[in-house]
ROLUMSE-811973 format. One record per residue (C-alpha): residue number from 1; chain; z, x, y. Coordinates in steps of 0.05 Angstrom, whole numbers, plus 5000, padded with zeros to 4 digits. Layout:
N
[site NUM A [Z X Y]];
...
end
This chain:
255
[site 1 A [4671 4302 0833]];
[site 2 A [4630 4279 0774]];
[site 3 A [4649 4216 0735]];
[site 4 A [4622 4190 0669]];
[site 5 A [4605 4116 0667]];
[site 6 A [4602 4073 0605]];
[site 7 A [4582 4000 0611]];
[site 8 A [4559 3945 0565]];
[site 9 A [4495 3905 0572]];
[site 10 A [4454 3863 0524]];
[site 11 A [4496 3885 0465]];
[site 12 A [4491 3960 0478]];
[site 13 A [4538 4012 0507]];
[site 14 A [4501 4050 0561]];
[site 15 A [4517 4116 0596]];
[site 16 A [4509 4144 0666]];
[site 17 A [4537 4200 0710]];
[site 18 A [4563 4188 0780]];
[site 19 A [4570 4245 0832]];
[site 20 A [4583 4249 0906]];
[site 21 A [4598 4197 0960]];
[site 22 A [4559 4158 1010]];
[site 23 A [4497 4115 1005]];
[site 24 A [4483 4105 0930]];
[site 25 A [4419 4133 0900]];
[site 26 A [4401 4117 0828]];
[site 27 A [4353 4168 0796]];
[site 28 A [4316 4153 0731]];
[site 29 A [4290 4206 0683]];
[site 30 A [4223 4210 0648]];
[site 31 A [4206 4196 0576]];
[site 32 A [4240 4235 0519]];
[site 33 A [4290 4261 0570]];
[site 34 A [4360 4244 0596]];
[site 35 A [4398 4241 0661]];
[site 36 A [4401 4318 0657]];
[site 37 A [4328 4320 0680]];
[site 38 A [4348 4286 0745]];
[site 39 A [4408 4331 0754]];
[site 40 A [4360 4391 0754]];
[site 41 A [4336 4371 0824]];
[site 42 A [4389 4324 0852]];
[site 43 A [4440 4376 0873]];
[site 44 A [4421 4376 0947]];
[site 45 A [4427 4300 0948]];
[site 46 A [4497 4302 0919]];
[site 47 A [4524 4336 0981]];
[site 48 A [4505 4276 1024]];
[site 49 A [4497 4216 0979]];
[site 50 A [4527 4183 0918]];
[site 51 A [4479 4200 0862]];
[site 52 A [4479 4159 0798]];
[site 53 A [4438 4183 0739]];
[site 54 A [4436 4138 0677]];
[site 55 A [4411 4153 0608]];
[site 56 A [4361 4098 0600]];
[site 57 A [4369 4053 0540]];
[site 58 A [4347 4091 0477]];
[site 59 A [4354 4158 0512]];
[site 60 A [4411 4208 0511]];
[site 61 A [4479 4176 0501]];
[site 62 A [4451 4106 0511]];
[site 63 A [4439 4098 0437]];
[site 64 A [4394 4041 0418]];
[site 65 A [4345 4030 0360]];
[site 66 A [4318 3962 0377]];
[site 67 A [4255 3939 0413]];
[site 68 A [4247 3957 0486]];
[site 69 A [4215 3921 0544]];
[site 70 A [4207 3935 0618]];
[site 71 A [4249 3874 0634]];
[site 72 A [4306 3898 0589]];
[site 73 A [4305 3967 0621]];
[site 74 A [4305 3937 0691]];
[site 75 A [4361 3889 0673]];
[site 76 A [4402 3948 0648]];
[site 77 A [4397 3980 0717]];
[site 78 A [4416 3915 0751]];
[site 79 A [4476 3911 0704]];
[site 80 A [4496 3982 0723]];
[site 81 A [4493 3965 0797]];
[site 82 A [4537 3904 0785]];
[site 83 A [4585 3944 0741]];
[site 84 A [4595 3993 0798]];
[site 85 A [4607 3937 0848]];
[site 86 A [4547 3957 0890]];
[site 87 A [4503 3909 0928]];
[site 88 A [4441 3951 0943]];
[site 89 A [4418 4020 0922]];
[site 90 A [4361 4068 0932]];
[site 91 A [4326 4073 0865]];
[site 92 A [4278 4127 0845]];
[site 93 A [4246 4151 0782]];
[site 94 A [4199 4204 0756]];
[site 95 A [4143 4192 0706]];
[site 96 A [4169 4139 0657]];
[site 97 A [4229 4130 0703]];
[site 98 A [4182 4111 0759]];
[site 99 A [4158 4053 0717]];
[site 100 A [4229 4029 0707]];
[site 101 A [4245 4037 0781]];
[site 102 A [4183 3997 0799]];
[site 103 A [4201 3942 0750]];
[site 104 A [4271 3938 0780]];
[site 105 A [4240 3930 0849]];
[site 106 A [4196 3873 0824]];
[site 107 A [4248 3838 0781]];
[site 108 A [4312 3851 0821]];
[site 109 A [4289 3861 0893]];
[site 110 A [4356 3840 0921]];
[site 111 A [4389 3905 0897]];
[site 112 A [4336 3953 0922]];
[site 113 A [4346 3982 0991]];
[site 114 A [4290 4033 0982]];
[site 115 A [4245 4056 0926]];
[site 116 A [4220 4126 0906]];
[site 117 A [4162 4128 0857]];
[site 118 A [4152 4201 0836]];
[site 119 A [4095 4225 0792]];
[site 120 A [4075 4154 0771]];
[site 121 A [4037 4145 0706]];
[site 122 A [4031 4069 0700]];
[site 123 A [3972 4036 0736]];
[site 124 A [3981 3966 0709]];
[site 125 A [3961 3929 0646]];
[site 126 A [3891 3914 0672]];
[site 127 A [3876 3989 0674]];
[site 128 A [3919 4017 0619]];
[site 129 A [3947 4086 0613]];
[site 130 A [3906 4146 0636]];
[site 131 A [3873 4178 0575]];
[site 132 A [3913 4242 0584]];
[site 133 A [3979 4205 0586]];
[site 134 A [3959 4160 0528]];
[site 135 A [3945 4221 0486]];
[site 136 A [4011 4254 0504]];
[site 137 A [4050 4192 0488]];
[site 138 A [4014 4185 0421]];
[site 139 A [4036 4256 0403]];
[site 140 A [4108 4240 0422]];
[site 141 A [4106 4176 0381]];
[site 142 A [4079 4213 0320]];
[site 143 A [4140 4259 0323]];
[site 144 A [4187 4202 0340]];
[site 145 A [4167 4162 0279]];
[site 146 A [4188 4220 0235]];
[site 147 A [4255 4232 0270]];
[site 148 A [4297 4180 0232]];
[site 149 A [4279 4210 0165]];
[site 150 A [4270 4283 0182]];
[site 151 A [4316 4294 0241]];
[site 152 A [4305 4309 0315]];
[site 153 A [4279 4378 0298]];
[site 154 A [4211 4346 0291]];
[site 155 A [4210 4343 0367]];
[site 156 A [4216 4418 0376]];
[site 157 A [4141 4433 0372]];
[site 158 A [4131 4388 0432]];
[site 159 A [4163 4442 0474]];
[site 160 A [4121 4500 0447]];
[site 161 A [4074 4504 0507]];
[site 162 A [4131 4511 0557]];
[site 163 A [4157 4578 0585]];
[site 164 A [4210 4608 0539]];
[site 165 A [4271 4591 0581]];
[site 166 A [4249 4519 0592]];
[site 167 A [4228 4513 0519]];
[site 168 A [4297 4535 0496]];
[site 169 A [4332 4487 0544]];
[site 170 A [4287 4429 0522]];
[site 171 A [4300 4442 0448]];
[site 172 A [4375 4448 0459]];
[site 173 A [4376 4381 0495]];
[site 174 A [4331 4348 0443]];
[site 175 A [4379 4371 0388]];
[site 176 A [4431 4323 0417]];
[site 177 A [4386 4262 0412]];
[site 178 A [4397 4203 0366]];
[site 179 A [4338 4200 0318]];
[site 180 A [4333 4124 0317]];
[site 181 A [4335 4121 0393]];
[site 182 A [4279 4172 0395]];
[site 183 A [4236 4129 0350]];
[site 184 A [4249 4068 0393]];
[site 185 A [4234 4102 0459]];
[site 186 A [4171 4138 0436]];
[site 187 A [4144 4075 0403]];
[site 188 A [4152 4037 0468]];
[site 189 A [4118 4091 0509]];
[site 190 A [4060 4094 0461]];
[site 191 A [4053 4018 0460]];
[site 192 A [4015 4018 0525]];
[site 193 A [4062 3967 0556]];
[site 194 A [4060 3969 0632]];
[site 195 A [4113 3950 0684]];
[site 196 A [4064 3902 0719]];
[site 197 A [3998 3869 0703]];
[site 198 A [3958 3892 0763]];
[site 199 A [3971 3939 0820]];
[site 200 A [3963 3880 0867]];
[site 201 A [4032 3857 0845]];
[site 202 A [4062 3916 0881]];
[site 203 A [4049 3879 0946]];
[site 204 A [4111 3837 0930]];
[site 205 A [4156 3898 0938]];
[site 206 A [4182 3895 1010]];
[site 207 A [4231 3953 1005]];
[site 208 A [4207 4018 1039]];
[site 209 A [4175 4059 0984]];
[site 210 A [4163 4133 0977]];
[site 211 A [4106 4155 0931]];
[site 212 A [4100 4227 0908]];
[site 213 A [4037 4240 0868]];
[site 214 A [4037 4276 0801]];
[site 215 A [4021 4349 0792]];
[site 216 A [3990 4351 0722]];
[site 217 A [3935 4315 0683]];
[site 218 A [3985 4267 0650]];
[site 219 A [4004 4240 0719]];
[site 220 A [3937 4236 0756]];
[site 221 A [3935 4228 0831]];
[site 222 A [3892 4166 0823]];
[site 223 A [3952 4128 0796]];
[site 224 A [3994 4147 0857]];
[site 225 A [3937 4125 0901]];
[site 226 A [3941 4055 0872]];
[site 227 A [4014 4051 0892]];
[site 228 A [3996 4077 0961]];
[site 229 A [3942 4024 0969]];
[site 230 A [3985 3965 0948]];
[site 231 A [4057 3979 0969]];
[site 232 A [4064 3947 1038]];
[site 233 A [4115 3996 1064]];
[site 234 A [4092 4060 1033]];
[site 235 A [4103 4133 1052]];
[site 236 A [4057 4178 1012]];
[site 237 A [4080 4250 1008]];
[site 238 A [4056 4311 0970]];
[site 239 A [4122 4348 0961]];
[site 240 A [4147 4392 0904]];
[site 241 A [4219 4387 0928]];
[site 242 A [4237 4317 0904]];
[site 243 A [4307 4319 0933]];
[site 244 A [4280 4335 1002]];
[site 245 A [4228 4280 0998]];
[site 246 A [4281 4229 0978]];
[site 247 A [4331 4250 1030]];
[site 248 A [4281 4248 1087]];
[site 249 A [4255 4180 1063]];
[site 250 A [4325 4152 1063]];
[site 251 A [4341 4182 1131]];
[site 252 A [4277 4154 1161]];
[site 253 A [4281 4084 1131]];
[site 254 A [4356 4070 1124]];
[site 255 A [4389 4108 1180]];
end
């Protein structure tokens, strides 16, 4: 059974979806997306685990037009865990969500039973965003700045290069977005802010970590290799089936 969750944190009403029973797994979506992106691959997990997929602040139904920070996003996730009465969860994220998951593991290690970093894009402030990712985020920000005045339709061209079915689905989802939230989220992504200063800080994460490298130029393998080199309990896996990778990581590390 699927449940909608609404909770308050730092002056904002935030949204999540909760499905299944068992060990709790929190999955975080990428930039300019919503929890729906996680639901596209999480189905196999929902048969064995409790899968919680929030809309990150300034995404989807978690409407927010103010300034963002990695600490604020991480604190939102800790507040969600507390709201649900949970002590420790597996937390995983893809692309932008991987940055939030990593920040949670650094800032709130007591709630992280295991970590899944999938298609990471953030190498640390000392290195900055990969050029391909920086360019992509600048394009999103240019559209996002226009959204409050012109409407979320300005996002539609961002989906033009996708296959027709995926393009239609992406546009339909984007049509539901709050324009001011879009502007806030794309501005933060384009700011170059990083969830940690240097990759060496990842050594402080003691939870068992799964790293799945990216599969496109915006998520270069070199970034995943940094996580692999510095996370002390790291499993590095090239795996297109993210649900399988997460399930097997949990079975191996938390059984």
